[in-house]
Short mmCIF file of the C-alpha atoms (twelve columns), coordinates in Angstrom:
data_MODEL
# 
_entry.id   MODEL 
# 
loop_
_atom_site.group_PDB 
_atom_site.id 
_atom_site.type_symbol 
_atom_site.label_atom_id 
_atom_site.label_alt_id 
_atom_site.label_comp_id 
_atom_site.label_asym_id 
_atom_site.label_seq_id 
_atom_site.Cartn_x 
_atom_site.Cartn_y 
_atom_site.Cartn_z 
_atom_site.pdbx_PDB_model_num 
ATOM 1   C CA . MET A 1   -11.737 -42.984 -81.147 1 
ATOM 2   C CA . LYS A 2   -12.832 -39.672 -82.070 1 
ATOM 3   C CA . ASP A 3   -15.798 -39.082 -79.735 1 
ATOM 4   C CA . GLN A 4   -13.652 -39.991 -77.416 1 
ATOM 5   C CA . SER A 5   -10.785 -37.618 -77.449 1 
ATOM 6   C CA . SER A 6   -13.923 -35.072 -78.415 1 
ATOM 7   C CA . GLN A 7   -15.135 -36.043 -74.739 1 
ATOM 8   C CA . VAL A 8   -11.978 -35.769 -73.222 1 
ATOM 9   C CA . PHE A 9   -11.053 -32.762 -74.457 1 
ATOM 10  C CA . LEU A 10  -14.895 -31.201 -73.424 1 
ATOM 11  C CA . GLN A 11  -14.139 -32.420 -70.268 1 
ATOM 12  C CA . ARG A 12  -10.280 -30.594 -69.483 1 
ATOM 13  C CA . ALA A 13  -11.694 -27.609 -70.870 1 
ATOM 14  C CA . ARG A 14  -14.707 -27.670 -68.903 1 
ATOM 15  C CA . VAL A 15  -11.627 -28.099 -66.110 1 
ATOM 16  C CA . MET A 16  -9.873  -24.949 -66.903 1 
ATOM 17  C CA . ASN A 17  -12.906 -22.578 -66.789 1 
ATOM 18  C CA . LEU A 18  -14.299 -23.768 -63.493 1 
ATOM 19  C CA . ILE A 19  -10.579 -22.928 -62.691 1 
ATOM 20  C CA . ARG A 20  -10.094 -20.009 -63.823 1 
ATOM 21  C CA . ILE A 21  -13.704 -18.990 -62.691 1 
ATOM 22  C CA . MET A 22  -12.593 -20.474 -59.635 1 
ATOM 23  C CA . ALA A 23  -9.576  -18.404 -59.488 1 
ATOM 24  C CA . PHE A 24  -11.134 -14.522 -60.733 1 
ATOM 25  C CA . VAL A 25  -13.783 -14.964 -57.897 1 
ATOM 26  C CA . CYS A 26  -10.759 -15.811 -55.657 1 
ATOM 27  C CA . PHE A 27  -8.843  -12.828 -57.256 1 
ATOM 28  C CA . ILE A 28  -12.130 -10.750 -56.138 1 
ATOM 29  C CA . ILE A 29  -12.266 -12.090 -53.032 1 
ATOM 30  C CA . ALA A 30  -8.797  -10.814 -52.200 1 
ATOM 31  C CA . LEU A 31  -9.412  -7.160  -53.801 1 
ATOM 32  C CA . PHE A 32  -12.312 -6.739  -52.126 1 
ATOM 33  C CA . TYR A 33  -10.529 -7.433  -48.437 1 
ATOM 34  C CA . SER A 34  -7.455  -5.707  -49.761 1 
ATOM 35  C CA . LEU A 35  -9.962  -2.665  -50.509 1 
ATOM 36  C CA . ALA A 36  -11.634 -2.947  -46.811 1 
ATOM 37  C CA . ALA A 37  -8.189  -3.372  -44.745 1 
ATOM 38  C CA . VAL A 38  -7.096  -0.347  -46.297 1 
ATOM 39  C CA . VAL A 39  -9.868  1.151   -46.032 1 
ATOM 40  C CA . TYR A 40  -10.397 0.151   -42.577 1 
ATOM 41  C CA . SER A 41  -6.699  0.969   -41.378 1 
ATOM 42  C CA . THR A 42  -7.387  4.655   -42.923 1 
ATOM 43  C CA . LYS A 43  -10.421 4.990   -40.815 1 
ATOM 44  C CA . VAL A 44  -12.299 6.539   -43.328 1 
ATOM 45  C CA . ILE A 45  -15.270 4.711   -42.654 1 
ATOM 46  C CA . TYR A 46  -15.183 4.921   -38.476 1 
ATOM 47  C CA . LYS A 47  -17.469 3.341   -35.782 1 
ATOM 48  C CA . VAL A 48  -18.484 5.430   -32.732 1 
ATOM 49  C CA . LYS A 49  -19.096 3.303   -30.036 1 
ATOM 50  C CA . LEU A 50  -21.632 3.707   -26.880 1 
ATOM 51  C CA . ASN A 51  -20.242 5.770   -24.129 1 
ATOM 52  C CA . TYR A 52  -17.199 7.182   -26.462 1 
ATOM 53  C CA . ALA A 53  -16.624 9.792   -28.762 1 
ATOM 54  C CA . VAL A 54  -14.272 10.911  -31.496 1 
ATOM 55  C CA . ILE A 55  -12.810 14.060  -32.321 1 
ATOM 56  C CA . LEU A 56  -12.162 14.344  -35.616 1 
ATOM 57  C CA . GLU A 57  -9.720  17.368  -37.091 1 
ATOM 58  C CA . GLN A 58  -11.538 18.454  -40.673 1 
ATOM 59  C CA . PHE A 59  -9.622  19.863  -43.610 1 
ATOM 60  C CA . GLY A 60  -8.516  23.581  -42.488 1 
ATOM 61  C CA . GLY A 61  -7.637  23.262  -39.248 1 
ATOM 62  C CA . LYS A 62  -11.543 22.751  -37.504 1 
ATOM 63  C CA . ARG A 63  -11.746 20.276  -34.927 1 
ATOM 64  C CA . LYS A 64  -15.080 18.295  -34.537 1 
ATOM 65  C CA . ALA A 65  -16.434 16.454  -31.613 1 
ATOM 66  C CA . VAL A 66  -18.313 13.339  -32.966 1 
ATOM 67  C CA . THR A 67  -20.761 11.865  -30.441 1 
ATOM 68  C CA . ASP A 68  -23.580 10.424  -32.571 1 
ATOM 69  C CA . LEU A 69  -23.560 6.233   -32.330 1 
ATOM 70  C CA . GLY A 70  -22.873 4.427   -35.527 1 
ATOM 71  C CA . TRP A 71  -20.962 4.425   -38.575 1 
ATOM 72  C CA . HIS A 72  -19.538 7.306   -40.092 1 
ATOM 73  C CA . TYR A 73  -17.818 8.250   -43.308 1 
ATOM 74  C CA . ARG A 74  -14.594 10.756  -43.624 1 
ATOM 75  C CA . LEU A 75  -13.131 11.980  -45.994 1 
ATOM 76  C CA . PRO A 76  -9.455  9.938   -46.835 1 
ATOM 77  C CA . PHE A 77  -6.894  12.835  -47.134 1 
ATOM 78  C CA . PHE A 78  -8.678  16.264  -46.122 1 
ATOM 79  C CA . THR A 79  -10.038 14.507  -42.999 1 
ATOM 80  C CA . ARG A 80  -7.796  12.704  -39.576 1 
ATOM 81  C CA . LEU A 81  -8.798  10.797  -36.660 1 
ATOM 82  C CA . GLU A 82  -7.294  12.439  -33.808 1 
ATOM 83  C CA . LYS A 83  -8.524  10.336  -30.640 1 
ATOM 84  C CA . ASP A 84  -11.672 8.267   -29.416 1 
ATOM 85  C CA . VAL A 85  -12.227 10.169  -26.277 1 
ATOM 86  C CA . PRO A 86  -14.080 7.404   -23.219 1 
ATOM 87  C CA . LEU A 87  -17.061 8.904   -21.481 1 
ATOM 88  C CA . MET A 88  -17.526 6.756   -18.860 1 
ATOM 89  C CA . ASN A 89  -16.463 7.263   -15.397 1 
ATOM 90  C CA . GLN A 90  -12.032 7.212   -15.048 1 
ATOM 91  C CA . ASN A 91  -9.688  6.575   -12.514 1 
ATOM 92  C CA . LEU A 92  -7.250  9.252   -11.540 1 
ATOM 93  C CA . TYR A 93  -4.314  8.688   -9.574  1 
ATOM 94  C CA . LEU A 94  -2.350  10.941  -7.121  1 
ATOM 95  C CA . GLY A 95  1.002   11.560  -8.390  1 
ATOM 96  C CA . GLY A 96  -0.030  9.429   -11.475 1 
ATOM 97  C CA . SER A 97  0.373   5.984   -9.962  1 
ATOM 98  C CA . SER A 98  -0.994  4.257   -7.169  1 
ATOM 99  C CA . ALA A 99  1.780   3.526   -5.080  1 
ATOM 100 C CA . PRO A 100 1.474   5.922   -1.878  1 
ATOM 101 C CA . ILE A 101 3.865   8.840   -2.411  1 
ATOM 102 C CA . LYS A 102 5.738   11.559  -0.067  1 
ATOM 103 C CA . ILE A 103 4.125   14.206  1.730   1 
ATOM 104 C CA . ILE A 104 4.941   16.724  4.075   1 
ATOM 105 C CA . SER A 105 2.709   17.817  6.905   1 
ATOM 106 C CA . ARG A 106 1.861   20.973  8.941   1 
ATOM 107 C CA . GLU A 107 4.352   19.589  11.381  1 
ATOM 108 C CA . ASN A 108 7.144   19.121  9.712   1 
ATOM 109 C CA . VAL A 109 6.567   15.257  9.360   1 
ATOM 110 C CA . ALA A 110 6.912   13.131  6.413   1 
ATOM 111 C CA . LEU A 111 3.852   10.744  5.353   1 
ATOM 112 C CA . TRP A 112 3.450   8.362   2.375   1 
ATOM 113 C CA . THR A 113 -0.487  8.286   1.308   1 
ATOM 114 C CA . SER A 114 -2.460  7.335   -2.347  1 
ATOM 115 C CA . ALA A 115 -5.493  8.442   -3.377  1 
ATOM 116 C CA . LEU A 116 -7.886  8.761   -5.888  1 
ATOM 117 C CA . MET A 117 -10.325 10.857  -8.173  1 
ATOM 118 C CA . THR A 118 -13.482 9.641   -10.618 1 
ATOM 119 C CA . PHE A 119 -14.406 11.978  -13.254 1 
ATOM 120 C CA . LYS A 120 -16.716 11.505  -16.282 1 
ATOM 121 C CA . ILE A 121 -16.356 14.176  -19.152 1 
ATOM 122 C CA . LYS A 122 -19.520 16.079  -20.129 1 
ATOM 123 C CA . ASP A 123 -18.408 18.383  -22.535 1 
ATOM 124 C CA . LEU A 124 -16.361 16.551  -25.187 1 
ATOM 125 C CA . LYS A 125 -15.517 20.422  -26.748 1 
ATOM 126 C CA . VAL A 126 -14.015 21.622  -23.387 1 
ATOM 127 C CA . TRP A 127 -12.150 18.529  -22.711 1 
ATOM 128 C CA . GLY A 128 -10.911 17.838  -26.234 1 
ATOM 129 C CA . ILE A 129 -10.752 20.984  -28.392 1 
ATOM 130 C CA . GLU A 130 -9.986  23.440  -25.874 1 
ATOM 131 C CA . ASN A 131 -6.976  21.866  -23.395 1 
ATOM 132 C CA . LEU A 132 -4.779  20.591  -25.123 1 
ATOM 133 C CA . PHE A 133 -3.019  17.256  -23.788 1 
ATOM 134 C CA . PRO A 134 -5.997  17.451  -21.227 1 
ATOM 135 C CA . GLU A 135 -5.181  14.233  -19.361 1 
ATOM 136 C CA . ILE A 136 -1.919  15.248  -18.789 1 
ATOM 137 C CA . LEU A 137 -3.075  18.944  -17.638 1 
ATOM 138 C CA . LEU A 138 -5.762  17.320  -15.118 1 
ATOM 139 C CA . GLN A 139 -3.198  15.261  -13.597 1 
ATOM 140 C CA . GLY A 140 -1.629  18.732  -12.809 1 
ATOM 141 C CA . ASP A 141 -4.237  20.470  -11.448 1 
ATOM 142 C CA . PHE A 142 -5.329  17.183  -9.295  1 
ATOM 143 C CA . ASP A 143 -2.189  16.870  -8.059  1 
ATOM 144 C CA . GLY A 144 -1.673  20.206  -6.441  1 
ATOM 145 C CA . ILE A 145 -4.654  21.019  -4.968  1 
ATOM 146 C CA . ALA A 146 -4.998  17.575  -3.476  1 
ATOM 147 C CA . LYS A 147 -1.773  18.064  -1.740  1 
ATOM 148 C CA . ASP A 148 -2.108  21.825  -0.776  1 
ATOM 149 C CA . THR A 149 -5.035  20.075  1.484   1 
ATOM 150 C CA . LEU A 150 -3.168  17.444  2.569   1 
ATOM 151 C CA . GLN A 151 0.299   19.075  3.645   1 
ATOM 152 C CA . ALA A 152 -1.767  21.936  5.648   1 
ATOM 153 C CA . GLN A 153 -3.425  19.271  8.130   1 
ATOM 154 C CA . GLU A 154 -1.630  18.118  10.903  1 
ATOM 155 C CA . VAL A 155 -0.261  14.391  11.252  1 
ATOM 156 C CA . ASN A 156 -3.305  13.296  14.111  1 
ATOM 157 C CA . LYS A 157 -5.871  14.361  11.644  1 
ATOM 158 C CA . LEU A 158 -4.558  12.960  8.695   1 
ATOM 159 C CA . ILE A 159 -3.884  9.818   10.447  1 
ATOM 160 C CA . SER A 160 -7.327  9.570   12.786  1 
ATOM 161 C CA . GLU A 161 -9.708  11.831  10.313  1 
ATOM 162 C CA . ARG A 162 -9.589  10.521  6.869   1 
ATOM 163 C CA . GLU A 163 -13.098 10.814  6.251   1 
ATOM 164 C CA . LYS A 164 -13.328 14.504  7.162   1 
ATOM 165 C CA . ILE A 165 -9.980  15.057  4.892   1 
ATOM 166 C CA . LYS A 166 -11.725 13.415  1.946   1 
ATOM 167 C CA . GLU A 167 -14.587 15.533  2.174   1 
ATOM 168 C CA . ILE A 168 -12.426 18.699  2.357   1 
ATOM 169 C CA . ILE A 169 -10.485 17.656  -0.858  1 
ATOM 170 C CA . PHE A 170 -13.829 16.746  -2.306  1 
ATOM 171 C CA . GLN A 171 -15.477 19.847  -1.840  1 
ATOM 172 C CA . ALA A 172 -11.850 21.649  -3.100  1 
ATOM 173 C CA . LEU A 173 -12.238 19.744  -5.741  1 
ATOM 174 C CA . LYS A 174 -15.369 20.537  -7.320  1 
ATOM 175 C CA . ASN A 175 -16.196 23.979  -6.387  1 
ATOM 176 C CA . ARG A 176 -12.278 25.413  -5.694  1 
ATOM 177 C CA . PRO A 177 -10.527 27.679  -8.034  1 
ATOM 178 C CA . ILE A 178 -7.565  26.785  -9.131  1 
ATOM 179 C CA . ASN A 179 -6.792  30.225  -9.156  1 
ATOM 180 C CA . LYS A 180 -8.499  33.276  -7.668  1 
ATOM 181 C CA . ASN A 181 -10.668 34.786  -9.809  1 
ATOM 182 C CA . GLY A 182 -9.484  31.600  -11.880 1 
ATOM 183 C CA . PRO A 183 -12.032 28.157  -12.991 1 
ATOM 184 C CA . THR A 184 -12.810 25.968  -11.500 1 
ATOM 185 C CA . ILE A 185 -11.751 21.718  -12.469 1 
ATOM 186 C CA . GLU A 186 -14.759 21.400  -13.722 1 
ATOM 187 C CA . GLY A 187 -14.955 24.456  -15.792 1 
ATOM 188 C CA . LYS A 188 -12.232 24.061  -17.361 1 
ATOM 189 C CA . TYR A 189 -12.216 20.771  -18.424 1 
ATOM 190 C CA . GLY A 190 -15.399 20.091  -18.615 1 
ATOM 191 C CA . ILE A 191 -16.012 17.416  -16.489 1 
ATOM 192 C CA . GLU A 192 -17.828 15.724  -13.434 1 
ATOM 193 C CA . VAL A 193 -15.450 15.111  -10.172 1 
ATOM 194 C CA . VAL A 194 -17.502 11.789  -9.251  1 
ATOM 195 C CA . SER A 195 -15.894 11.051  -6.074  1 
ATOM 196 C CA . PHE A 196 -11.976 10.966  -4.344  1 
ATOM 197 C CA . VAL A 197 -11.064 8.579   -1.746  1 
ATOM 198 C CA . ILE A 198 -7.588  8.863   0.215   1 
ATOM 199 C CA . ASN A 199 -6.598  4.870   0.174   1 
ATOM 200 C CA . GLU A 200 -3.663  4.707   2.782   1 
ATOM 201 C CA . THR A 201 -1.831  7.177   4.684   1 
ATOM 202 C CA . ARG A 202 1.048   5.768   6.923   1 
ATOM 203 C CA . PHE A 203 4.346   7.204   8.334   1 
ATOM 204 C CA . GLY A 204 7.493   5.723   7.251   1 
ATOM 205 C CA . ASP A 205 9.857   2.761   8.675   1 
ATOM 206 C CA . LYS A 206 12.285  4.792   9.995   1 
ATOM 207 C CA . LEU A 207 9.628   7.157   11.293  1 
ATOM 208 C CA . VAL A 208 8.055   4.539   12.924  1 
ATOM 209 C CA . GLU A 209 11.104  3.489   14.387  1 
ATOM 210 C CA . ALA A 210 11.349  6.685   15.902  1 
ATOM 211 C CA . THR A 211 7.847   7.242   17.173  1 
ATOM 212 C CA . GLU A 212 8.365   3.288   18.878  1 
ATOM 213 C CA . GLU A 213 11.554  4.347   20.495  1 
ATOM 214 C CA . LYS A 214 10.396  7.833   21.953  1 
ATOM 215 C CA . LYS A 215 7.154   5.846   23.175  1 
ATOM 216 C CA . ARG A 216 9.229   4.101   25.167  1 
ATOM 217 C CA . ARG A 217 11.727  6.556   26.385  1 
ATOM 218 C CA . GLN A 218 8.275   8.452   27.231  1 
ATOM 219 C CA . LEU A 219 7.160   5.631   29.477  1 
ATOM 220 C CA . ILE A 220 10.712  4.766   31.403  1 
ATOM 221 C CA . ALA A 221 10.203  8.870   32.209  1 
ATOM 222 C CA . GLU A 222 6.723   7.802   33.693  1 
ATOM 223 C CA . ALA A 223 8.244   4.998   35.460  1 
ATOM 224 C CA . ASP A 224 11.318  7.566   36.512  1 
ATOM 225 C CA . ASN A 225 8.299   10.123  38.459  1 
ATOM 226 C CA . TYR A 226 6.233   7.914   39.376  1 
ATOM 227 C CA . ALA A 227 9.029   5.668   41.045  1 
ATOM 228 C CA . ALA A 228 10.331  9.329   42.941  1 
ATOM 229 C CA . ASP A 229 6.761   10.641  43.599  1 
ATOM 230 C CA . GLN A 230 6.587   7.812   45.467  1 
ATOM 231 C CA . GLU A 231 9.263   8.029   47.402  1 
ATOM 232 C CA . ALA A 232 8.750   11.573  48.276  1 
ATOM 233 C CA . ASP A 233 5.456   10.323  49.818  1 
ATOM 234 C CA . ARG A 234 7.091   7.653   51.856  1 
ATOM 235 C CA . ILE A 235 9.643   10.118  53.006  1 
ATOM 236 C CA . LYS A 236 7.169   12.446  54.015  1 
ATOM 237 C CA . LYS A 237 5.101   9.648   55.752  1 
ATOM 238 C CA . LEU A 238 8.286   8.823   57.629  1 
ATOM 239 C CA . TYR A 239 9.247   12.676  58.813  1 
ATOM 240 C CA . LYS A 240 5.430   13.429  59.966  1 
ATOM 241 C CA . ALA A 241 5.680   10.083  62.111  1 
ATOM 242 C CA . TYR A 242 9.168   11.042  62.956  1 
ATOM 243 C CA . LEU A 243 7.925   14.288  64.504  1 
ATOM 244 C CA . GLU A 244 5.342   12.585  66.123  1 
ATOM 245 C CA . GLY A 245 7.536   10.369  68.081  1 
ATOM 246 C CA . ILE A 246 9.318   13.493  68.773  1 
ATOM 247 C CA . ARG A 247 7.129   15.185  70.964  1 
ATOM 248 C CA . SER A 248 5.849   12.187  71.918  1 
ATOM 249 C CA . LEU A 249 9.492   11.189  73.751  1 
ATOM 250 C CA . HIS A 250 9.282   15.450  74.512  1 
ATOM 251 C CA . ALA A 251 6.594   14.191  76.399  1 
ATOM 252 C CA . ALA A 252 7.565   11.235  77.757  1 
ATOM 253 C CA . LEU A 253 10.920  12.588  79.456  1 
ATOM 254 C CA . GLY A 254 8.197   15.379  80.984  1 
ATOM 255 C CA . GLY A 255 9.085   18.467  78.505  1 
ATOM 256 C CA . SER A 256 6.568   20.532  78.116  1 
ATOM 257 C CA . ASP A 257 6.428   24.240  76.418  1 
ATOM 258 C CA . LYS A 258 7.786   25.605  79.650  1 
ATOM 259 C CA . GLN A 259 9.899   23.570  80.500  1 
ATOM 260 C CA . SER A 260 12.492  21.527  78.884  1 
ATOM 261 C CA . VAL A 261 14.676  18.464  79.333  1 
ATOM 262 C CA . ASN A 262 18.427  18.206  79.243  1 
ATOM 263 C CA . PRO A 263 19.492  18.498  75.834  1 
ATOM 264 C CA . ALA A 264 22.021  15.947  74.960  1 
ATOM 265 C CA . LEU A 265 19.658  13.456  76.467  1 
ATOM 266 C CA . PHE A 266 17.279  13.964  74.600  1 
ATOM 267 C CA . GLU A 267 19.459  15.107  70.925  1 
ATOM 268 C CA . PHE A 268 20.775  11.368  71.652  1 
ATOM 269 C CA . LEU A 269 17.537  9.541   72.547  1 
ATOM 270 C CA . SER A 270 15.335  11.266  69.624  1 
ATOM 271 C CA . GLN A 271 18.893  10.502  66.849  1 
ATOM 272 C CA . GLN A 272 18.359  6.816   68.188  1 
ATOM 273 C CA . LYS A 273 14.552  7.270   67.798  1 
ATOM 274 C CA . TRP A 274 15.167  7.986   64.254  1 
ATOM 275 C CA . ALA A 275 17.583  6.089   62.763  1 
ATOM 276 C CA . THR A 276 14.968  2.955   64.218  1 
ATOM 277 C CA . ALA A 277 12.483  4.081   61.806  1 
ATOM 278 C CA . TYR A 278 14.542  4.578   59.457  1 
ATOM 279 C CA . GLU A 279 16.400  1.321   59.748  1 
ATOM 280 C CA . LYS A 280 12.487  0.042   59.590  1 
ATOM 281 C CA . ASN A 281 11.770  1.399   56.491  1 
ATOM 282 C CA . GLN A 282 15.254  -0.001  54.850  1 
ATOM 283 C CA . SER A 283 15.659  -2.760  53.716  1 
ATOM 284 C CA . GLU A 284 19.289  -4.740  53.768  1 
ATOM 285 C CA . GLN A 285 20.515  -1.516  55.359  1 
ATOM 286 C CA . LYS A 286 21.378  -0.983  58.635  1 
ATOM 287 C CA . THR A 287 22.357  2.665   60.368  1 
ATOM 288 C CA . PHE A 288 23.996  3.212   63.062  1 
ATOM 289 C CA . VAL A 289 24.502  6.930   64.774  1 
ATOM 290 C CA . LEU A 290 27.361  7.763   67.791  1 
ATOM 291 C CA . HIS A 291 26.746  10.976  69.798  1 
ATOM 292 C CA . GLY A 292 29.134  13.316  71.117  1 
ATOM 293 C CA . GLN A 293 27.001  16.129  72.083  1 
ATOM 294 C CA . GLY A 294 28.157  18.521  70.187  1 
ATOM 295 C CA . GLN A 295 31.824  17.725  70.971  1 
ATOM 296 C CA . ALA A 296 34.478  16.216  69.382  1 
ATOM 297 C CA . PRO A 297 35.926  13.104  71.239  1 
ATOM 298 C CA . SER A 298 39.272  13.174  73.001  1 
ATOM 299 C CA . LEU A 299 41.681  10.675  72.017  1 
ATOM 300 C CA . THR A 300 45.322  10.331  73.802  1 
ATOM 301 C CA . LEU A 301 47.812  7.936   71.375  1 
ATOM 302 C CA . PRO A 302 51.030  6.834   73.738  1 
ATOM 303 C CA . SER A 303 54.162  8.404   72.397  1 
ATOM 304 C CA . MET A 304 56.533  6.315   69.499  1 
ATOM 305 C CA . PHE A 305 59.136  6.727   71.432  1 
ATOM 306 C CA . GLU A 306 57.794  5.327   75.084  1 
ATOM 307 C CA . LYS A 307 60.582  3.132   77.091  1 
ATOM 308 C CA . ARG A 308 59.943  0.140   78.040  1 
ATOM 309 C CA . GLY A 309 62.903  -0.776  80.461  1 
ATOM 310 C CA . ASN A 310 65.463  1.572   78.394  1 
ATOM 311 C CA . VAL A 311 64.022  -0.216  75.046  1 
ATOM 312 C CA . PRO A 312 62.404  2.074   72.544  1 
ATOM 313 C CA . ILE A 313 58.914  0.634   71.455  1 
ATOM 314 C CA . LYS A 314 60.356  0.899   68.008  1 
ATOM 315 C CA . ASP A 315 63.482  -1.169  68.786  1 
ATOM 316 C CA . SER A 316 61.702  -3.444  71.069  1 
ATOM 317 C CA . LYS A 317 60.793  -5.835  68.064  1 
ATOM 318 C CA . LYS A 318 64.888  -6.906  67.855  1 
ATOM 319 C CA . ASN A 319 64.740  -8.213  71.552  1 
ATOM 320 C CA . MET A 320 61.761  -10.493 70.457  1 
ATOM 321 C CA . PRO A 321 62.036  -14.196 71.015  1 
ATOM 322 C CA . ALA A 322 61.555  -15.878 67.664  1 
ATOM 323 C CA . PRO A 323 58.254  -17.399 67.583  1 
ATOM 324 C CA . THR A 324 57.895  -21.041 67.156  1 
ATOM 325 C CA . GLU A 325 56.071  -23.848 66.040  1 
# 
């Protein structure tokens, strides 16, 4: 019995010892994990990845650019990681958004356009140390140069010559000083402008409607002018034919340069000839000419008080018999 009880006690002791060992191991693991989490959260040990750099603020306010790849160590309370900087190609949209923005052309016409500049950081010291918030500063300078160049162009060039405008802006971003005798964008921020693209250039919806209405009115005006030209040409031909007919009529009546014909007869026949010619060239229209030989026609009306069997005309209705059916 004593042996059995001692064996049971030993087994229990072993189990308790094993439990204590496992608890101690778990505590050590948790302790190391907590320390690692604290170190990672404070970034005492940090890693520089490929195509990235780190701006490190050191004790005393100095700032340092770390570009060497791999793990690095810093003092936890006397240094601070300011930010990670990507060194690869980056995009910057006109106006800070991919949505189109409104610009005013040289002719004071509103247009909607969107553009994109691609750049990469070449000098990290200039980008991250000499400039405070370089992304915001670069956005303002980029918008200024691009908008100034776009708004100095004519509407037809902005729509149909985008390739030339794109190259002009690209060269301005790379080589043109921001101000007279000032630095360029590449020199100010330590970057390299890789490319510039105009994504879209279009009129506003209301302007498109107004343009279409203007084109429609122009077409109507051109059609009216063409019809007027055709009518004028037709009248010229008609008048020429009339003159030729008058000459032939004058010759047929025996007239010549030295001898003339009866003016009244010639005028009457010429007017009738003109009326016939005009009637043939007009649809659904009849023309009549009344010839009076240059004198007003005479017309004699009977007196209203003329007597018909001693009865005035105005009272003759009283003596008329009643109408019969």
